[in-house]
N, C-alpha and C positions, 0 to 999 in steps of 0.2 A: 779658305781664309780662317785663321784662328783668332778669336777675340779673347783678350785677357782683361776682365773687368772686375773692379772691386775698390779702386782708390776713390776717395771722397772728394777729390779735386783734380786739377790739371796734372798730368804725368809730365815731369820735367826732365827725366833722364832714364836711360836704360843701359844695361850691360848684359852680355850673354856669356855664360861660362865657356871655357876653352873646349870642353867636351860637347857643347851644344845642348846639354840636357836641361839647363836651368836659365831662366831669365830673371834678372833683378831690376826692379823699377823704383824710382823715387818720385815723390809728389809734393805739391804744395799743401797737401793734407798732413804734412809732417811725418809721414810714414815711409818705410822701405818694405817692399814686398818681394817675395820669391815666388816664382811660377814654374810649373812643369812645362817645358817647352813643347812637349808632344801633345799634351791634353789642354793646356791653358788654365789648369786648376791652380789656385793660389795655395802654396804649401806653408808659408810663414808670413806673418805680419809683424814688423819690428817697429815699436814706438819708443820715443824718447827725445827726439829733436823738438825744439820749441820754435822752429822756423822752417820755411820751405826747404826740402831736400833738393839740392841742385847738382849732385854728382854721386854716382855709385860705381864700385869696381869690385871684382873678385880677386882673391889672391890666386897664385898659380895652381893650387890643387883644389880650388873651389870650396875649401873648408871655411873660409872667412869672407865677409863682405865688408867693405868700407864705404861710409857715406859722409858727404860733406853737406853742410846746411847753412842757411842764412842766420842761424843762431851762433855762428862763429865757432862751430865745433866740427871735428871729424870723429866719427864713432866706428868702432870695430864690432862686428856682429858675428855670431856663430851661424854658419850657413847650413849646418848639418841637421 
């Protein structure tokens, strides 16, 4: 069992890249995190939302992540 820990609040959504190498998570701590799927290590923390993140998704080549939040915004993040 692999544990990915680091959010400061409830994890509200996850997405797995098409190649299975990266996990993206959103939280009510208003952050988006990228994780190495094989080790569970956090590789990026993206801050900027001012409300709970309730949706995350990768683009087709995993270079970008999109997040939706209760702050009424959708953000685009560099996933590389």
